C-alpha positions in Angstrom: 8.6 -73.5 37.8 11.8 -75.3 36.2 15.2 -73.5 35.3 14.5 -74.2 31.7 11.2 -72.2 32.2 12.4 -69.7 34.3 15.3 -69.1 31.9 12.5 -68.8 28.7 10.3 -66.2 30.4 13.5 -63.9 30.9 13.8 -64.3 27.9 10.7 -63.2 26.2 10.7 -60.2 28.3 14.2 -58.7 27.5 12.7 -59.7 23.3 10.1 -57.2 23.9 12.1 -54.3 25.5 13.7 -51.7 23.1 17.3 -51.3 22.9 19.5 -47.9 22.9 20.6 -46.1 19.6 22.2 -43.5 18.9 19.9 -40.2 18.0 19.5 -38.9 14.5 21.4 -36.2 12.7 19.6 -33.1 12.5 16.8 -32.9 10.1 16.4 -29.7 7.9 12.7 -28.3 7.8 10.6 -29.4 4.6 10.2 -26.6 2.4 6.0 -25.8 2.8 5.4 -24.2 -1.2 2.2 -22.7 0.3 4.3 -20.1 2.7 6.7 -17.1 2.2 10.3 -18.0 3.7 13.1 -15.1 4.4 16.5 -15.4 3.7 18.1 -18.3 5.7 21.1 -17.2 7.6 23.6 -17.8 10.1 21.6 -17.0 13.0 23.8 -14.9 14.3 23.1 -13.0 11.5 19.3 -13.9 11.0 16.9 -10.9 11.6 15.3 -13.0 14.3 16.9 -10.9 17.5 15.8 -8.2 19.0 16.6 -4.7 17.3 16.7 -2.8 20.5 17.0 -4.8 24.0 13.7 -5.1 25.2 12.4 -4.7 28.7 10.1 -8.0 28.5 12.8 -9.9 28.9 14.7 -7.7 32.0 12.4 -6.8 34.4 12.0 -10.1 36.3 15.6 -9.2 37.1 14.6 -6.1 39.1 14.2 -7.2 42.9 15.9 -6.5 45.9 17.4 -9.9 46.2 19.6 -9.4 43.1 20.3 -5.6 44.0 21.7 -7.1 47.5 24.0 -9.5 45.6 25.2 -6.2 43.2 25.5 -3.9 45.9 27.6 -6.0 48.0 29.9 -7.0 45.8 30.3 -3.7 44.2 31.1 -2.2 48.0 33.9 -4.8 48.4 35.5 -4.0 45.3 35.6 -0.7 45.6 37.0 -1.8 49.0 40.1 -4.1 46.9 41.1 -0.9 44.1 41.0 1.5 47.1 43.1 -1.2 49.3 45.4 -1.5 46.2 45.9 2.0 45.4 44.2 1.4 41.5 41.8 4.6 42.1 41.8 8.1 40.9 39.2 10.0 43.3 39.3 12.8 41.3 37.8 11.0 38.3 34.8 9.4 38.6 34.0 5.0 38.4 31.7 4.4 35.8 29.1 1.9 36.0 27.9 0.9 32.7 24.1 -0.2 32.6 23.8 -2.1 29.0 20.2 -1.3 27.6 18.2 1.6 28.9 15.0 -1.1 29.4 17.1 -1.9 32.6 17.2 1.9 33.7 15.2 0.5 36.8 17.9 -1.9 37.7 20.7 0.9 37.0 18.8 3.8 39.2 17.9 1.8 41.6 21.4 -0.1 42.3 22.9 3.4 41.7 20.7 4.9 45.0 21.7 2.3 47.1 25.4 2.4 46.6 25.1 6.0 47.5 23.4 4.8 50.8 26.6 1.7 50.7 28.8 4.5 50.2 28.2 6.7 53.0 27.8 4.0 55.4 30.9 2.6 54.7 33.1 6.0 54.0 33.4 5.5 50.8 31.6 8.1 49.6 34.4 10.3 48.0 34.8 7.6 45.3 32.5 9.1 42.5 30.4 7.1 41.2 28.3 7.8 37.7 25.7 5.7 36.0 26.0 4.7 32.2 23.2 3.9 30.4 23.4 2.9 27.2 20.8 3.2 24.1 21.6 3.8 20.6 17.3 4.5 20.6 16.6 8.2 20.3 12.9 7.2 21.9 14.6 5.9 24.7 16.7 8.5 25.0 14.5 11.3 25.1 12.3 9.3 27.6 15.2 8.8 30.0 16.6 12.3 29.9 13.2 13.4 31.4 13.0 10.5 34.2 12.9 12.0 37.5 15.5 9.5 39.0 17.6 10.2 36.0 17.5 13.9 36.6 17.8 13.7 39.9 21.5 11.6 39.9 22.8 13.3 36.2 22.3 17.0 38.2 24.6 15.5 41.0 26.5 13.9 37.6 26.3 10.9 38.9 24.6 9.8 35.5 24.6 9.9 31.8 23.3 8.7 28.6 25.5 7.0 26.0 24.6 6.6 22.2 26.2 2.6 21.3 24.6 0.2 19.7 25.6 -3.5 20.9 22.5 -5.8 18.9 24.8 -6.2 15.4 27.8 -5.2 15.1 30.1 -3.2 17.5 31.8 0.5 17.4 34.0 1.6 20.2 32.4 2.7 23.2 31.5 6.7 22.4 33.8 9.4 24.0 31.2 11.2 24.6 27.2 11.2 26.4 24.5 12.5 24.3 24.8 15.4 26.3 28.7 16.1 25.3 29.8 15.2 28.2 33.4 13.9 28.0 33.7 10.1 29.1 37.3 9.2 31.3 37.9 5.7 29.8 41.7 5.5 30.9 42.0 6.9 34.8 39.6 3.9 36.9 38.1 0.9 36.8 34.7 0.2 35.5 32.0 -1.9 36.5 29.4 -3.7 34.0 25.6 -4.0 34.8 24.2 -6.8 32.5 20.6 -8.3 33.7 18.5 -10.3 31.0 20.4 -8.9 28.3 22.9 -10.9 26.8 20.4 -13.9 26.3 18.8 -11.3 23.5 21.9 -10.3 21.3 22.8 -12.8 18.9 24.1 -16.3 19.3 25.2 -18.9 17.1 23.6 -22.4 16.9 25.3 -25.3 16.2 24.0 -29.2 16.8 26.7 -31.2 18.1 26.2 -34.9 16.8 28.8 -37.1 19.0 32.0 -36.2 16.9 30.3 -34.2 13.9 29.5 -30.8 14.0 26.5 -29.1 12.5 25.5 -25.2 11.8 21.9 -24.2 11.6 20.7 -21.6 9.0 17.6 -19.7 10.5 14.6 -18.0 8.9 11.0 -16.4 9.5 8.4 -18.0 8.1 5.4 -16.3 6.9 2.0 -17.0 6.3 1.4 -14.0 3.7 3.8 -11.5 2.3 3.6 -8.9 4.8 6.2 -6.0 6.3 7.0 -6.6 9.5 8.9 -3.7 11.0 10.0 -3.8 14.6 12.1 -0.6 15.2 10.9 2.5 16.6 9.8 5.9 14.7 12.6 8.0 16.0 10.5 10.8 15.0 8.1 10.0 17.4 10.5 11.6 20.5 9.8 14.9 19.8 6.6 15.5 21.8 5.4 18.0 24.2 4.6 15.7 27.2 6.7 13.5 28.8 6.4 10.1 28.4 2.8 10.5 26.5 4.0 9.4 23.3 5.3 6.2 24.7 2.6 5.1 26.4 0.6 6.0 23.5 2.7 3.4 21.4 3.1 0.6 23.9 -0.9 0.3 24.6 -0.9 -0.1 20.5 1.5 -2.4 20.1 1.4 -4.2 23.4 -1.0 -7.2 22.6 0.5 -7.5 19.3 3.8 -8.3 20.7 2.6 -10.6 23.1 0.3 -12.5 20.9 1.4 -12.7 17.2 4.0 -15.1 16.5 6.4 -15.5 13.8 7.2 -18.8 12.8 10.9 -19.5 12.5 12.7 -22.4 9.6 15.8 -24.2 10.2 18.7 -25.7 7.8 21.1 -27.5 9.4 24.8 -27.9 7.6 27.8 -30.8 8.3 30.8 -28.3 9.1 34.1 -28.7 10.0 35.2 -27.2 13.3 38.5 -26.1 11.5 36.7 -24.2 8.3 33.8 -23.3 10.5 36.2 -21.6 13.1 37.6 -19.3 10.4 34.8 -17.1 9.1 34.7 -15.4 12.6 36.8 -12.4 13.5 40.2 -13.3 14.7 40.0 -12.3 18.1 37.0 -15.0 18.2 38.2 -17.6 15.7 40.5 -19.6 17.9 38.6 -19.4 20.8 35.3 -20.3 18.7 37.5 -23.5 17.6 38.6 -24.4 20.6 34.9 -24.0 22.1 33.5 -26.6 19.3 36.3 -29.3 19.9 35.6 -29.6 23.3 32.1 -29.7 22.7 32.3 -32.7 20.3 34.8 -34.1 22.6 32.5 -35.0 25.3 30.7 -37.5 23.0 27.2 -36.1 23.5 24.0 -35.3 20.9 22.5 -31.7 21.6 22.3 -28.1 20.4 24.1 -25.6 21.6 24.2 -22.0 21.5 27.4 -20.3 21.2 27.3 -16.3 22.4 29.0 -14.8 19.9 28.1 -11.2 20.4 28.1 -11.5 24.4 31.5 -12.0 24.0 32.6 -8.9 21.6 30.1 -7.0 24.1 32.1 -8.1 27.3 35.6 -8.0 25.2 34.8 -4.2 23.8 34.1 -2.9 27.2 37.3 -4.3 28.9 39.3 -2.8 26.0 37.7 0.5 26.3 38.7 0.6 30.0 42.3 0.8 30.2 42.6 -0.3 34.2 39.9 -3.3 34.0 36.2 -4.1 34.6 34.1 -5.9 37.5 31.6 -7.5 35.3 28.1 -8.5 37.2 25.7 -10.4 34.6 22.3 -12.2 35.5 20.8 -14.1 33.0 19.2 -17.2 32.3 20.7 -20.2 31.7 20.5 -23.4 29.4 20.2 -26.9 31.7 23.1 -29.9 31.2 20.2 -31.6 28.5 21.1 -29.4 25.6 19.0 -25.9 24.2 15.7 -26.2 23.1 14.9 -24.6 20.0 11.5 -22.5 19.6 9.3 -23.0 16.3 8.2 -19.2 16.6 9.4 -15.8 17.8 7.0 -13.0 19.0 7.4 -9.8 17.2 10.3 -8.5 19.6 12.8 -11.0 18.4 14.2 -14.3 20.0 16.2 -14.6 23.8 17.5 -17.8 24.1 19.2 -19.0 27.6 22.9 -17.9 27.9 25.8 -21.1 28.6 28.0 -18.9 31.0 30.6 -21.2 30.3 31.1 -20.6 26.5 31.3 -16.9 27.3 34.5 -17.3 29.9 35.6 -19.7 27.0 35.6 -16.7 24.3 36.5 -14.1 26.2 39.9 -12.5 25.9 43.0 -13.5 28.1 42.8 -10.9 30.3 39.1 -11.4 31.7 38.4 -14.3 34.0 34.5 -15.2 35.2 33.7 -16.5 38.3 30.0 -18.1 38.7 28.0 -17.3 41.7 26.5 -20.8 44.0 22.4 -19.9 43.0 20.2 -22.5 44.3 18.3 -23.4 40.3 19.3 -24.3 37.1 17.3 -21.6 35.4 19.1 -18.5 36.2 22.9 -17.6 36.4 25.3 -14.9 37.8 28.1 -14.2 37.3 31.3 -11.9 38.2 33.8 -11.2 35.0 36.9 -9.0 36.8 39.9 -8.2 34.5 43.7 -9.6 35.4 45.7 -7.3 33.7 47.5 -6.4 37.3 47.4 -9.7 38.1 45.4 -8.0 41.4 43.9 -10.5 43.4 40.1 -9.2 44.6 39.5 -11.7 47.4 37.2 -9.5 49.1 35.1 -8.6 45.7 35.7 -12.2 45.2 34.2 -13.4 48.4 31.6 -11.2 48.7 29.7 -12.1 45.9 29.9 -15.9 46.8 28.5 -15.2 49.8 26.0 -12.7 49.1 25.0 -15.4 45.9 24.5 -18.2 48.5 22.3 -16.3 50.7 20.2 -13.8 48.9 19.1 -16.3 46.4 17.2 -14.3 44.1 15.6 -17.0 42.2 14.0 -18.0 45.4 12.3 -14.5 46.0 11.1 -14.7 43.0 9.3 -18.1 44.0 7.9 -16.5 46.8 6.4 -13.6 44.9 4.7 -16.3 42.8 3.4 -18.2 45.5 2.0 -15.1 46.8 -0.2 -14.3 43.8 -2.9 -16.8 45.0 -2.7 -16.3 48.9 -3.3 -12.2 49.2 -6.7 -13.0 50.2 -5.9 -15.5 53.1 -2.7 -13.7 54.5 -3.2 -11.6 57.8 -2.5 -8.1 57.9 0.3 -8.9 60.3 1.3 -11.8 57.8 1.5 -9.3 54.6 3.5 -7.2 56.7 6.5 -9.8 57.3 6.5 -10.9 53.6 7.3 -7.1 52.7 9.8 -7.0 55.5 11.1 -10.3 54.9 11.5 -9.5 51.1 13.5 -6.5 51.9 10.6 -4.2 51.2 10.0 -5.3 47.4 8.3 -3.0 45.3 6.7 -6.2 43.5 5.4 -7.7 46.9 3.6 -4.7 47.9 2.0 -4.4 44.7 0.4 -8.2 44.7 -1.3 -6.5 48.3 -2.2 -3.3 47.2 -5.9 -3.8 45.6 -6.8 -5.6 49.1 -4.8 -2.5 51.4 -7.1 -0.4 49.7 -10.3 -1.7 49.2 -10.4 -3.0 53.2 -8.0 -1.0 54.6 -5.5 -1.2 57.3 -6.3 -1.4 61.2 -6.1 1.6 62.7 -3.5 0.5 65.8 -1.2 -0.5 62.7 -1.5 2.9 60.9 2.0 3.8 61.8 3.7 0.3 61.2 2.2 0.9 57.4 3.1 4.0 56.6 6.5 3.9 57.8 6.5 0.4 55.8 5.1 2.1 52.5 7.7 4.5 53.1 10.5 2.2 52.9 8.8 0.5 49.8 8.5 3.8 48.2 12.3 4.5 48.7 12.9 1.4 46.5 10.9 2.3 43.8 11.5 3.6 40.7 9.4 5.6 38.2 8.0 3.4 34.9 8.5 5.3 31.7 5.3 3.8 30.2 3.1 5.2 32.5 2.9 6.3 36.7 -0.1 4.0 37.8 1.6 2.3 40.8 2.2 5.8 42.2 -1.0 6.8 41.7 -2.3 3.7 43.4 -0.2 3.8 46.3 -1.2 7.6 47.4 -4.5 6.9 47.1 -4.0 4.7 50.1 -1.6 7.1 51.1 -4.7 9.5 52.0 -6.8 6.9 53.2 -3.6 6.3 55.7 -3.1 10.0 56.6 0.3 9.4 55.2 0.2 13.0 53.6 4.0 13.3 52.5 4.0 9.9 50.5 0.7 10.7 49.1 2.3 14.0 47.9 5.4 12.3 46.5 3.5 10.0 44.7 1.1 12.5 42.8 4.1 14.6 42.3 6.0 11.7 40.6 2.6 11.2 38.6 2.5 14.5 37.1 6.4 14.1 36.6 6.1 11.1 34.7 2.3 11.2 32.3 2.0 14.8 32.5 -0.6 17.5 33.9 -3.7 15.7 34.4 -7.1 16.7 36.3 -6.9 13.6 38.7 -3.5 14.3 39.8 -4.1 18.0 40.2 -7.3 17.4 42.6 -5.5 15.0 44.9 -2.5 17.4 44.8 -4.7 20.0 45.7 -6.6 17.8 49.0 -3.2 16.7 50.2 -1.8 20.1 50.0 -4.8 21.6 51.9 -4.7 18.8 54.6 -1.0 19.6 55.0 -1.4 23.5 55.4 -0.1 24.6 51.7 -3.0 26.6 50.9 -1.2 28.0 47.9 -0.4 25.5 46.7 -3.8 23.8 47.2 -5.2 27.0 45.5 -3.3 26.7 42.4 -3.8 22.9 41.8 -7.2 22.9 41.8 -7.9 25.9 39.5 -5.4 23.9 37.0 -7.0 20.8 37.3 -10.8 22.6 36.5 -9.0 24.2 34.0 -7.8 20.5 32.3 -11.1 18.6 33.3 -14.5 17.9 30.8 -15.7 16.5 33.8 -15.1 19.7 36.6 -18.0 18.6 39.4 -15.3 16.7 41.9 -12.7 19.5 41.4 -15.2 22.7 41.5 -16.8 21.0 44.6 -13.5 20.9 46.3 -12.7 24.3 45.0 -16.0 25.2 46.5 -15.0 23.6 50.0 -11.4 25.3 50.0 -12.6 28.8 49.3 -15.3 28.6 52.2 -12.3 27.9 54.5 -10.4 30.3 53.1 -13.1 33.0 53.3 -13.8 31.8 57.4 -10.2 32.3 58.2 -10.2 35.5 56.9 -13.6 36.5 58.9 -12.4 35.0 62.5 -11.3 37.7 64.5 -9.2 35.0 66.5 -7.0 34.1 63.7 -4.2 36.4 61.4 -3.9 35.2 57.8 -0.8 37.7 57.2 0.7 36.6 60.2 0.4 33.1 59.6 1.5 33.1 56.1 4.9 35.6 56.5 6.1 35.2 59.9 5.9 31.1 60.0 6.5 30.6 56.6 9.4 28.5 56.9 8.1 26.2 59.8 7.4 22.7 59.0 4.6 23.3 61.6 1.9 25.7 61.6 -1.5 26.4 62.9 -4.4 26.8 61.2 -8.2 27.0 62.5 -9.4 23.7 62.3 -11.9 22.7 59.5 -14.3 19.9 58.3 -11.9 18.7 56.2 -9.5 17.8 59.1 -12.0 15.9 61.0 -11.1 12.5 60.1 -7.6 13.5 61.2 -8.9 15.1 64.2 -10.4 12.0 65.3 -7.8 9.0 64.6 -5.4 11.2 66.6 -7.7 12.2 69.9 -8.4 8.5 70.2 -6.8 8.2 72.8 -8.9 8.0 76.0 -5.7 9.8 78.3 -5.7 12.6 76.0 -9.5 13.9 76.7 -9.0 12.9 80.0 -6.0 15.4 80.4 -7.7 17.8 78.5 -10.9 17.4 80.5 -12.9 17.6 76.9 -15.4 15.5 75.5 -14.6 11.6 75.1 -15.4 10.3 71.0 -16.0 7.1 70.5 -16.5 7.7 67.0 -16.1 9.6 64.1 -19.8 10.7 63.5 -19.9 11.7 67.1 -17.0 14.4 66.5 -19.1 15.2 63.1 -22.3 15.5 65.4 -20.4 18.3 67.7 -18.7 20.1 64.8 -21.3 22.6 64.0 -21.6 23.5 67.6 -17.3 24.1 67.2 -18.1 26.2 64.0 -20.7 28.1 65.8 -18.3 29.1 69.0 -15.8 30.3 66.5 -17.8 32.1 64.1 -19.2 34.6 67.1 -15.5 34.4 68.5 -16.6 32.6 71.9 -14.3 29.7 70.9 -11.0 29.2 68.8 -10.5 25.2 67.4 -6.8 25.6 66.0 -5.0 22.4 64.5 -1.4 21.4 64.7 -0.6 20.6 60.9 2.6 19.9 60.1 3.9 20.3 56.3 4.9 16.5 56.3 2.4 14.3 59.1 -0.5 17.0 58.4 -2.3 17.2 61.3 -0.3 16.1 64.8 -3.0 17.8 67.3 -4.7 20.8 68.5 -5.3 24.1 70.4 -8.6 25.7 71.9 -8.9 28.9 73.0 -11.4 29.9 75.3 -12.4 34.0 75.0 -14.0 34.9 78.6 -14.9 38.7 79.8 -13.1 39.1 83.1 -13.9 42.0 86.0 -11.4 45.3 85.0 -9.4 45.3 88.4 -6.9 47.3 86.8 -5.7 51.2 86.8 -6.5 53.4 84.5 -2.7 54.2 84.3 -2.5 50.7 83.1 -5.5 49.8 80.4 -8.3 52.0 79.4 -11.8 51.3 80.6 -12.0 48.7 78.0 -13.7 45.2 79.5 -10.6 42.7 79.3 -10.4 39.7 78.3 -8.2 36.4 78.9 -8.1 33.1 76.7 -7.6 30.2 78.2 -5.6 27.6 76.6 -6.2 24.0 75.8 -3.7 22.0 73.8 -2.9 18.2 73.5 -0.7 16.3 70.7 -2.0 13.4 68.7 -1.7 9.8 69.6 1.0 9.0 67.0 3.1 12.3 67.4 3.9 12.5 71.2 7.0 12.9 72.7 8.1 14.7 69.2 8.5 18.5 70.3 5.4 19.4 68.6 3.5 20.5 71.8 6.2 23.1 72.6 5.9 24.2 69.2 2.3 24.3 69.2 1.7 26.3 72.4 4.8 28.6 70.9 2.6 29.3 67.9 -1.0 29.5 70.0 0.7 32.4 71.8 2.4 34.6 68.8 -1.3 34.0 67.6 -3.4 35.3 70.1 0.0 37.7 70.5 -1.1 39.1 67.0 -4.5 39.6 67.3 -5.1 40.8 71.4 -5.5 44.2 70.3 -8.4 43.3 68.2 -10.1 41.2 71.2 -8.4 43.1 74.5 -6.7 40.4 76.0 -3.8 40.9 78.2 -2.8 37.7 79.3 -3.2 33.9 78.5 -4.6 31.8 81.2 -4.4 27.7 81.6 -4.1 24.8 84.0 -2.9 21.2 83.8 -3.5 18.1 86.5 -0.7 18.1 88.8 0.5 14.5 87.4 0.5 16.0 83.8 4.2 16.7 84.2 5.1 16.5 79.8 2.5 19.8 79.7 3.5 21.6 83.0 6.9 21.3 81.8 6.1 23.2 78.2 4.4 25.6 80.0 7.0 26.1 82.3 9.7 26.3 79.6 7.2 28.9 77.1 7.1 31.3 80.2 3.8 30.6 82.1 3.9 31.7 85.4 2.6 28.7 88.3 0.1 30.4 90.6 0.2 29.2 93.9 -3.2 28.4 94.5 -4.3 25.1 93.3 -7.4 23.2 92.9 -8.6 19.4 94.2 -6.1 16.8 95.7 -4.7 14.1 94.7 -4.5 12.8 91.3 -7.3 15.3 90.7 -5.3 18.5 91.7 -5.3 21.0 89.1 -2.4 23.5 89.1 -2.6 26.9 87.5 -0.8 29.1 84.8 -0.8 32.2 83.5 1.4 34.6 80.2 1.2 38.0 80.5 1.7 39.7 77.4 3.0 43.2 79.2 5.1 41.9 82.0 3.7 45.2 83.4 0.3 44.0 83.8 -0.4 41.9 86.7 -3.7 40.1 87.5 -5.3 39.9 90.8 
């Protein structure tokens, strides 16, 4: 090919390419006469923003990684305040949580701050959470929340009525409970997660050096009146949260699916004229911001967070000694903002440009961005510099925790786990829960599988501990407490009775009385020896239930057990309920309802060997033996006791064999009745050994037999232990058993005998 031909082919290819041109100026929407348009108003004043801050934009921020970023930053800031002598420890340090919809994060943070302050010697600092909302409905619901009530009782939580979605008024001087709020004594903490993006923003299109303002209107297919406010008269209802549940269920699908179209009108403006529209505090800063944006020479849509800046400035002006602001939200990328053509009934939420907020803040505030590993979410620290104090420790802690925790990465891990719930092994599931700091959201993913398949018996205790740590991170849902119910059922399956009890009590406290919750609570109370609570709960469940079959069956089983307890001679009901009512461990007659737990704890072969009892290879074997044990107990030949702990349930067992013995004592010592002895055997379950339950259980057994000794003419207890069973022999010796010089067998089968006399003046042979 010649040079001439080559140049010609190049020119042809270049002519086929499209040359870049400047982008067009923003175009206003075309008015459709078939549609109903609302009033076009400035975007910051249009009716497109949430009337109240909505939970649907906030939930994603409540995970353990975000909590850790906030926790470490606040603790470091408290140390800085203390080191610089800026604290009045006789007055509270307030944490202002924007929006009652973020109550889960705020209450979780308060819980963790109490733990962190205890570990770092800061408990003398009086932290108090302020949750703000102007909604009477939210105020009523939050006031009944169990975690809020706990903190409020300890003067660590209050609710304030303050509106921020429209005009900004000064912070109220009193909480809704009329408690005075002291803004002047200490610096304060501002918490805002996913809330600033719900506040009104001004919309502009910077078209190179020109600026266009957006006016916005709603568009309806037909004239309708859409009211997204909450009827405050509905706040007065008898059972907590039920009205909220009802309204949420009715409106959820509508709010998620129904969309309202938006129309945009663009007007070319001068920066000077536009800045004069805003109040004096923002006017000059808006001008500088628009000049800066137009100086970049780009064509892009920008959102100016005017309402967010007003809120932060108002909070800073109220707290005379300054604030620490920790703000997490969605951010816009470097390519400008894409405006949505529709919104749902809740309203619009736009990403926040944190650099714009920084430009709009008053001179006394400075902002520091966290180093997050993505461009979709951001976290910033806002500090007051009124006294030119350098919060070096707080800045360092904030940077470090943002870099290390990477909250967005945690959220992405959770999303990836959603499709792998069936593929992961038991160990992998536990590992993910631990690695995410026992995040509730991770457990929620696997909860259906765990309830269906259960967990390996050898990992039961590990799961119990894991679930307790997850529960410690959980904050009850104001709408309805379904997670606690599901977790409670899993806890019952794992014999994790303390957790099961807490879950059912939480369900009752949040959702109100319910026959199912009461039925489950009755079963848990029965297993843990709280027989009065079990009776009361099942009676209430029956009175509330239309389908009484299961509840009545449970009541019949409980009554049968109680009647047997009263009938058998070797158990003193009155003694047990009065003398040891404050003890966490009780000795109760073994019942059929405890056989599952009995097998779980008896499963180790070492227990049966030391006890010289029957070996059990399955629960079915135990169920086959149970009628024999029951008959022996009813005829007063043998007593099977369960060691029942108020938290753990069945932790072991005690068995007495009642033997008639020859009367060889003088008439001065005893009467002519046939003397009986009681032969003691005891064991502590696989999961609860070396915790002191053996000694407690045997001591209770001695006292129980002592209380009925006159009925059965028992004067002493005898027992034996293998020579190598040092723990049991030590327990017997410490409780006053006398070792007999007579032994039986040799080597590992050497047996040592012990006796315990109720009357030390009476001696056996």
